[in-house]
C-alpha positions as CSV (number, residue, x, y, z in Angstrom):
1,X,0.0,0.0,0.0
2,X,1.2,3.5,-0.9
3,X,0.3,6.4,1.3
4,X,-0.9,9.5,-0.5
5,X,-2.4,12.8,0.5
6,X,-5.1,15.1,-0.9
7,X,-4.8,18.8,0.2
8,X,-8.0,20.7,0.8
9,X,-8.5,24.3,2.1
10,X,-9.4,22.7,5.5
11,X,-6.6,20.2,5.9
12,X,-4.9,17.2,4.4
13,X,-6.7,13.9,3.8
14,X,-4.5,10.8,3.9
15,X,-5.3,7.7,1.9
16,X,-3.6,4.5,0.9
17,X,-3.8,2.7,-2.4
18,X,-2.7,-0.4,-4.2
19,X,-3.9,0.2,-7.7
20,X,-1.8,-2.2,-9.8
21,X,-4.4,-4.2,-11.6
22,X,-6.0,-1.8,-14.1
23,X,-8.5,-4.4,-15.4
24,X,-9.6,-5.6,-12.0
25,X,-12.3,-4.4,-9.5
26,X,-11.3,-1.6,-7.1
27,X,-12.3,-2.2,-3.5
28,X,-12.8,1.0,-1.4
29,X,-12.8,0.6,2.4
30,X,-14.4,3.4,4.3
31,X,-14.0,3.2,8.1
32,X,-16.9,4.4,10.1
33,X,-17.0,7.2,12.7
34,X,-14.2,7.0,15.3
35,X,-12.3,4.4,13.3
36,X,-9.3,4.8,10.9
37,X,-7.7,2.8,8.0
38,X,-6.2,0.3,10.4
39,X,-9.7,-1.2,10.9
40,X,-9.3,-3.0,7.6
41,X,-5.7,-4.3,8.0
42,X,-6.6,-7.9,7.7
43,X,-9.0,-7.4,4.8
44,X,-6.4,-5.3,2.9
45,X,-3.8,-8.0,3.6
46,X,-6.1,-10.5,2.0
47,X,-7.3,-8.5,-1.0
48,X,-4.4,-6.3,-2.0
49,X,-2.8,-8.9,-4.3
50,X,-6.1,-9.8,-5.9
51,X,-7.8,-6.4,-6.5
52,X,-7.1,-2.7,-6.4
53,X,-7.6,-1.4,-2.9
54,X,-8.2,2.1,-1.5
55,X,-8.7,3.0,2.1
56,X,-8.7,6.4,3.8
57,X,-8.7,8.2,7.1
58,X,-11.7,10.5,7.0
59,X,-11.3,14.2,7.7
60,X,-10.4,14.8,11.4
61,X,-9.6,11.1,12.0
62,X,-6.1,9.6,12.6
63,X,-3.7,10.7,10.0
64,X,-6.2,13.2,8.5
65,X,-6.1,15.2,11.8
66,X,-6.1,18.1,12.3
67,X,-8.8,19.1,9.9
68,X,-10.7,22.4,10.2
69,X,-14.4,22.2,9.3
70,X,-15.0,25.6,7.8
71,X,-18.6,25.7,6.7
72,X,-18.2,29.2,5.4
73,X,-16.4,27.7,2.4
74,X,-19.8,26.3,1.2
75,X,-21.4,29.7,1.1
76,X,-19.2,30.9,-1.7
């Protein structure tokens, strides 16, 4: 898995990918509230050599902390 980041005006979102099978299905793992990407360690270990895999830390969770929720950005 390769860690990547996506920069937003409110903070950085961290995500991990293993996209090496362009003709295969991509599995996206989305941990729920209060969890982070480690929740799926066993599943990723099993699937990453069979499918493309993407998992993230949602804004304000684990590696994607700190994250500023600035709702004024939506008013523009």
